[in-house]
Each structure stands twice: as structure tokens, then as C-alpha cells.
C-alpha positions in Angstrom: -121.6 -129.6 166.9 -122.7 -129.5 163.2 -122.6 -132.8 161.3 -119.7 -133.3 158.9 -120.7 -133.5 155.3 -119.0 -135.5 152.5 -119.3 -135.6 148.7 -120.5 -138.9 147.2 -120.0 -139.4 143.5 -122.2 -141.8 141.5 -120.1 -141.3 138.3 -117.3 -139.0 137.2 -119.6 -136.6 135.6 -122.7 -136.8 137.9 -122.3 -135.1 141.3 -124.8 -136.1 143.9 -124.2 -133.0 146.0 -123.6 -132.7 149.7 -125.3 -135.1 152.1 -125.9 -135.5 155.7 -123.3 -138.1 156.9 -125.6 -139.6 159.5 -128.3 -140.2 156.9 -125.9 -141.8 154.5 -124.6 -144.1 157.3 -128.2 -145.2 158.1 -128.7 -146.3 154.5 -125.4 -148.1 154.4 -126.3 -149.9 157.6 -129.5 -151.2 156.1 -127.4 -152.8 153.3 -124.8 -154.1 155.8 -122.1 -152.0 154.0 -119.3 -149.7 155.2 -119.3 -146.1 154.1 -115.5 -146.1 154.3 -115.3 -149.2 152.2 -117.6 -147.8 149.5 -116.2 -144.3 149.3 -112.5 -145.1 149.6 -111.7 -148.8 148.9 -112.1 -151.4 146.3 -112.2 -151.4 142.5 -114.6 -149.0 140.9 -117.5 -150.4 138.9 -118.1 -149.0 135.4 -119.8 -145.6 135.0 -123.5 -146.0 136.0 -126.3 -145.1 133.7 -129.4 -143.6 135.4 -130.9 -141.8 132.4 -131.9 -144.7 130.1 -133.5 -147.0 132.7 -135.7 -144.3 134.2 -136.8 -143.1 130.8 -137.6 -146.6 129.6 -139.4 -147.6 132.8 -141.5 -144.4 132.9 -142.5 -144.8 129.3 -143.5 -148.4 129.4 -145.0 -148.5 132.9 -146.4 -145.1 133.3 -149.5 -146.3 135.0 -147.5 -148.2 137.6 -145.3 -145.1 138.1 -148.4 -143.1 139.1 -150.0 -145.9 141.0 -147.1 -146.1 143.5 -145.9 -142.4 143.5 -149.3 -140.6 143.1 -152.2 -143.1 143.6 -154.9 -140.4 143.8 -154.0 -139.2 140.3 -153.8 -142.7 138.9 -157.3 -143.4 140.2 -158.7 -140.3 138.6 -157.5 -141.2 135.1 -159.6 -143.0 132.4 -157.1 -145.7 131.4 -159.3 -146.9 128.6 -157.9 -143.9 126.7 -154.2 -144.4 125.9 -152.0 -141.6 127.3 -150.1 -139.7 124.7 -146.4 -138.7 125.0 -145.3 -135.1 124.4 -141.7 -135.4 125.2 -140.6 -133.8 122.0 -142.6 -130.6 122.9 -141.2 -130.7 126.4 -137.7 -130.7 125.0 -138.5 -127.7 122.9 -139.7 -125.6 125.8 -136.6 -126.6 127.9 -134.0 -126.4 125.1 -132.3 -123.3 126.5 -131.3 -125.1 129.7 -127.7 -124.7 130.9 -125.2 -126.9 129.1 -124.3 -130.0 131.1 -127.5 -130.2 133.0 -129.1 -133.6 132.8 -132.8 -133.7 132.6 -134.8 -136.8 133.1 -138.3 -135.5 132.4 -141.5 -136.7 130.8 -144.7 -135.0 129.5 -147.8 -137.0 128.9 -151.5 -136.1 128.2 -154.1 -138.3 129.9 -157.9 -138.4 129.9 -159.5 -138.0 133.3 -162.7 -139.8 134.4 -164.6 -136.6 134.2 -163.8 -136.4 130.4 -161.2 -133.6 130.6 -157.6 -133.8 129.5 -154.6 -133.2 131.8 -151.0 -132.7 131.0 -148.6 -134.3 133.5 -145.0 -133.2 133.7 -142.7 -135.6 135.6 -139.0 -134.8 136.4 -136.7 -137.3 137.9 -134.0 -135.4 139.8 -130.9 -137.5 140.5 -129.0 -135.1 142.8 -129.5 -132.2 145.1 -129.5 -129.0 143.1 -129.7 -125.3 144.1 -132.5 -123.5 142.3 -134.4 -126.7 141.5 -137.8 -125.1 142.5 -137.2 -122.2 140.1 -136.4 -124.7 137.3 -139.7 -126.5 138.0 -141.6 -123.2 137.9 -139.9 -122.1 134.7 -140.8 -125.3 132.9 -144.4 -125.3 134.2 -144.8 -121.7 133.1 -143.6 -122.4 129.6 -145.9 -125.4 129.3 -148.8 -123.2 130.5 -148.0 -120.6 127.8 -147.9 -123.4 125.2 -151.1 -125.2 126.1 -153.0 -122.4 127.8 -154.0 -124.6 130.7 -152.7 -125.7 134.0 -150.1 -128.5 134.0 -149.6 -131.0 136.9 -145.9 -131.0 137.8 -144.3 -133.8 139.8 -140.7 -134.1 141.0 -139.3 -137.5 141.8 -136.3 -136.8 144.1 -133.9 -139.8 143.6 -131.0 -138.5 145.7 -129.7 -139.9 149.0 -130.5 -136.9 151.2 -133.7 -137.5 153.1 -134.0 -133.9 154.1 -133.8 -132.3 150.7 -137.5 -131.9 149.6 -138.1 -128.8 147.5 -141.8 -128.2 147.0 -142.3 -124.7 145.7 -140.8 -121.5 144.3 -141.9 -117.9 145.0 -140.6 -114.4 144.1 -142.1 -111.0 144.6 -141.6 -107.3 143.9 -143.6 -104.4 145.2 -146.9 -106.2 145.8 -146.5 -108.7 142.9 -145.9 -112.3 143.9 -145.5 -115.2 141.5 -144.6 -118.8 141.9 -146.0 -122.3 142.3 -146.2 -125.3 144.5 -145.5 -128.7 143.0 -145.7 -132.4 144.2 -142.3 -133.6 145.5 -141.9 -137.4 145.8 -138.9 -138.7 147.7 -137.7 -142.0 146.3 -136.1 -142.9 149.7 -139.6 -143.2 151.1 -140.4 -146.1 148.9 -137.6 -148.5 149.8 -139.9 -150.5 152.0 -143.2 -150.6 150.0 -146.5 -151.8 151.6 -148.0 -155.1 150.5 -150.2 -153.4 147.9 -147.1 -152.2 146.0 -144.6 -154.9 146.8 -144.6 -156.2 143.2 -144.8 -152.7 141.6 -142.1 -152.3 138.9 -140.9 -149.1 140.6 -140.7 -150.5 144.1 -138.0 -152.9 142.9 -136.5 -150.2 140.7 -136.1 -148.0 143.7 -134.1 -150.7 145.5 -131.9 -151.2 142.4 -131.4 -147.4 142.1 -130.0 -147.0 145.6 -128.1 -150.3 145.4 -126.3 -148.8 142.4 -125.5 -145.6 144.3 -124.2 -147.4 147.4 -122.1 -150.1 145.7 -120.0 -148.0 143.3 -116.8 -149.1 144.8 -118.0 -152.5 145.9 -118.4 -154.7 142.8 -118.7 -158.0 144.7 -121.5 -156.5 146.9 -123.1 -155.1 143.8 -123.0 -158.5 142.1 -124.6 -160.1 145.2 -127.4 -157.5 145.3 -128.0 -157.7 141.5 -128.4 -161.5 141.6 -130.7 -161.2 144.6 -132.9 -158.7 142.8 -133.2 -161.0 139.8 -134.2 -163.9 142.0 -136.9 -161.8 143.6 -138.3 -160.8 140.2 -138.4 -164.4 139.1 -140.2 -165.4 142.3 -142.8 -162.7 141.6 -143.8 -164.8 138.5 -143.9 -161.7 136.2 -144.7 -162.1 132.5 -141.6 -162.7 130.3 -141.5 -159.2 128.8 -141.8 -157.6 132.2 -138.9 -159.6 133.5 -136.8 -158.8 130.4 -137.5 -155.1 131.0 -136.4 -155.2 134.6 -133.3 -157.1 133.7 -132.5 -154.4 131.2 -133.0 -151.8 134.0 -130.5 -153.7 136.2 -128.0 -154.0 133.4 -128.2 -150.2 132.8 -128.1 -149.3 136.5 -125.9 -151.9 138.2 -123.0 -152.2 135.7 -120.3 -154.6 136.7 -116.6 -155.1 135.8 -115.9 -157.8 133.3 -115.2 -160.5 135.8 -118.3 -159.9 137.9 -120.4 -159.5 134.8 -119.4 -163.0 133.6 -120.3 -164.3 137.0 -123.7 -162.6 136.9 -124.4 -164.0 133.4 -123.5 -167.5 134.5 -125.8 -167.2 137.5 -128.6 -165.9 135.3 -128.1 -168.8 132.8 -128.2 -171.3 135.7 -131.4 -169.8 137.1 -133.0 -170.0 133.6 -131.8 -173.5 133.1 -133.7 -174.6 136.2 -137.0 -173.2 134.9 -139.7 -175.5 133.8 -141.5 -172.7 131.9 -140.1 -169.3 130.7 -139.2 -166.9 133.5 -140.7 -168.9 136.5 -138.4 -169.5 139.5 -137.3 -173.1 139.7 -138.6 -173.6 143.2 -142.0 -172.4 142.0 -141.7 -174.8 139.0 -141.2 -177.8 141.3 -144.1 -176.8 143.4 -146.4 -176.3 140.3 -145.5 -179.7 139.1 -146.4 -181.3 142.4 -149.5 -179.2 142.6 -150.6 -180.2 139.1 -150.3 -183.9 139.9 -152.2 -183.6 143.1 -154.8 -181.3 141.4 -155.5 -183.8 138.6 -156.1 -186.6 141.1 -158.5 -184.5 143.2 -160.0 -183.1 140.0 -161.0 -186.6 138.7 -162.7 -187.3 142.0 -164.5 -184.0 142.0 -165.4 -184.4 138.3 -167.0 -187.8 138.9 -169.1 -186.4 141.7 -170.2 -183.3 139.7 -170.8 -185.6 136.6 -173.2 -187.8 138.6 -175.2 -184.8 139.8 -175.5 -183.4 136.3 -176.3 -186.8 135.0 -179.5 -186.9 137.0 -180.9 -184.1 134.8 -178.9 -184.5 131.5 -178.1 -188.2 131.5 -175.6 -190.2 133.5 -173.1 -190.7 130.6 -173.1 -187.1 129.4 -173.0 -185.8 133.0 -170.0 -187.9 134.0 -168.0 -186.8 131.0 -168.7 -183.1 131.5 -168.2 -183.4 135.3 -164.8 -185.1 134.8 -163.7 -182.4 132.4 -164.8 -179.6 134.7 -163.3 -181.3 137.7 -159.9 -181.8 136.1 -159.8 -178.2 135.0 -160.8 -176.9 138.5 -158.4 -179.4 140.2 -155.4 -178.3 138.0 -156.1 -174.7 138.7 -156.4 -175.3 142.4 -153.2 -177.4 142.3 -151.3 -174.6 140.5 -152.4 -172.0 143.0 -151.4 -174.2 145.9 -148.1 -174.9 144.2 -147.3 -171.3 143.4 -148.0 -170.3 147.0 -145.7 -173.1 148.3 -143.0 -172.0 145.8 -143.2 -168.4 147.1 -142.7 -169.6 150.6 -139.7 -171.8 149.6 -138.2 -168.8 147.6 -138.6 -166.5 150.6 -137.0 -169.0 153.0 -134.0 -169.4 150.6 -133.5 -165.6 150.3 -133.7 -165.1 154.0 -131.3 -168.0 154.6 -128.8 -166.4 152.2 -129.1 -163.0 154.1 -129.3 -164.1 157.7 -128.2 -167.8 157.9 -130.3 -170.7 159.1 -133.9 -169.8 159.9 -135.4 -170.6 163.3 -138.4 -172.9 163.4 -140.6 -170.0 164.6 -139.8 -168.0 161.4 -140.4 -171.0 159.2 -143.8 -171.6 160.9 -144.7 -167.9 160.3 -143.8 -168.1 156.7 -145.8 -171.3 156.3 -148.9 -169.5 157.6 -148.3 -166.3 155.5 -150.7 -165.1 152.8 -149.6 -164.3 149.2 -149.6 -160.5 150.0 -147.5 -161.1 153.1 -145.0 -163.2 151.2 -144.6 -160.5 148.5 -144.1 -157.8 151.1 -141.5 -159.8 153.1 -139.6 -160.7 149.9 -139.3 -157.0 149.0 -138.2 -156.1 152.5 -135.6 -158.9 152.6 -133.2 -156.9 150.3 -132.8 -154.0 152.7 -133.6 -155.4 156.1 -130.9 -155.3 158.7 -132.1 -158.4 160.5 -134.5 -161.3 160.2 -137.0 -159.6 162.5 -137.0 -156.5 160.3 -137.6 -158.6 157.2 -140.6 -160.3 158.7 -142.1 -157.2 160.2 -145.7 -156.7 159.3 
């Protein structure tokens, strides 16, 4: 018996197309949400904005975009030469597109390691669309005519249908065959990134993207997921501007009704109030403070020992002074690293406790033994995991 299909709307003017109901239910299950509740019940959230956050993120973090979605190409680029944007030219060659069709695309020129230049065309497709392969072919052909060289085309498919993966377009007539193959990247495949990409900007953006889709009629659930994403970003210890950019992405994507927005802002202020330095999680802050104190004590001891050894050759007095200075510096650094690692463990335990309740001793012991990469990976998985075991799966 064929599967029933249903239409899921992200916003009044953006139709996501027809989806496999079983696939949608599996995604909802990962978020512990009910399809009936999200499609039929509850107050709507404001109209969601997908265009601006993706444009901003792709422009500012283009290398990370390629690193997670096309690592082979990212490794082949000479990043000492700044990529140049050609979005204005791209709009010129696509200006006769049908009215009402939203295009989230980017055109950049990069320098490869072999010294040659390459134009990269990226299109972010938010919904399933008939004739998408033809559209990619048309755009690529026009770019070829303009630059007289091959252009690498990539389609990031950001819809909820795991089976829709267009990769080519062909047409022929009496022995003449034209068309192209292009790289199709399914955003759904990146909801559970490996340890190498757990802190990639777009790994978390993928989670925020689908959280937005799946909570349109669940403002309380959206509020909870938005706060959780912010806490994870703070725990990653990103630079201030990077955190600000991601919070901007969340505000664009995961828009909230007025009441929930006020709650989110209050939670954000409380989180920032607990920081000892800008944009560092409060639990990491406390661990750093303890680590610094311990590190200074150990550093003084190490400095004296190193100073005595240097003093044999350079003089006892000068050697002790230099040794103490070096020891303090090394001790502080070691203390900070130990403190940061402990802070990550505490942050992960708190997140898992919020999701799954009290943690068994075995889980705590496993987290205490985890490396920095394992902690980053588990923190990313904790958003979508259906159980504690799934969250701590290697």
C-alpha cells in the first residue's frame, strides 16, 4: 500500500513540497515531537526567514561551508589567496527566472593549489522542486558562456525529504545529447556530524535549520531548542564575533512569538551574566578559575626547578627568575587547558541531564574519561538524540 503524503508548510509563502510521511515521522521522533501537534495544533511562530541566515553564513564562513560539505574541494584551494564574490554577475545571468522563485545561490572565484582559478556556484534549495536539475544546467551553461570555462556547481538540498536527490539533467534529439551532472549535498546527512566537524559553523546551522522547520507550530519547543543551541555554542568557546554571527542566524531562523522571545532574551542575559569573560560558558569559567589557581601553584614549583637548572650555566639568580617566569606561564596554560576540558564535561552533563534526566554513574564515568573531540561530538549529538545511549554513541 503506498505511503500517504502530506504537505508541510514552513511559511505562508514557502511551500516545502510533498514528503514521505514515514521519513518525516522519523525526524520528529528524533526531536521527541509529534507530527500531529506540529502540523495541526498550537500557536504559530512568526514567518521564518531562511534566505538571510544562509546568505550571511555562506559569505562569512565560505571555507567552513566547503570543509564540511565538500572537503576534497576545500583541500584543493589555496586559501592564502582571498576568494572573490561574483554574486552580482550571477544575478545577471539568472535575472529572467520565473517570478516568485526564491534563489539562494552564491558564485565565488577561488585560486587552486595548482595556480589555476575556479568558479564555484552554490545553490541552497529549500524545497523539493520539479525541474531543479534543468535549472542547475541552465545556470551552469550561462556561466560557461560568460567566463568561457567550466564552472563547479553544487546544490545544497535543505528540504526534509531524504529521497529527493537530483544530481543531473539530460536531453537529446536525433543523436544530439546535452546535459550535466552536478554535486548534490543533502543537508539531512549532516545532522549528526563526526568529531572532525562537530564544531563546524554549518553543523550547528543544519540543526537550527531543521529545528525551525519542525517547530513551526510549537513555540515552546522552539524556545527550548533555541536556548539549547545557544548553550552548546557557548560551551564550544567560539570567538565573540563567531558567537554573535550564530546568534544572528538563530534569530533569523528560529523566530519566536513576543512572549517566548522575551523569555529567550532573559535566558540569554542570564547566561551572559554568569560569564567571567566574554562569550565563555559559566561552567567553563569556573573551571578556568580553578585551573588557573592550581596552574600558578604548580608553575611556581616548576619555575624554581627550571630556574635552578638554568642557573648552573647562566647564574643562580638569573636562572631562578627566568625559570619562575617560564614555569608560571606554562603552569597557567596547563591549568587553563585542564579547566576548559573539565568545563566541557560539566556542560555536557548538564545538557544531557536536561534532555534525559539524571545521569547514571556509568555515563558520568564515561564522560570523565572522554577526550576533547569526543566531548564536542557528543554535545552536537545531544540535540537530536532520542536517548542517552544514542547521544553517547561513538
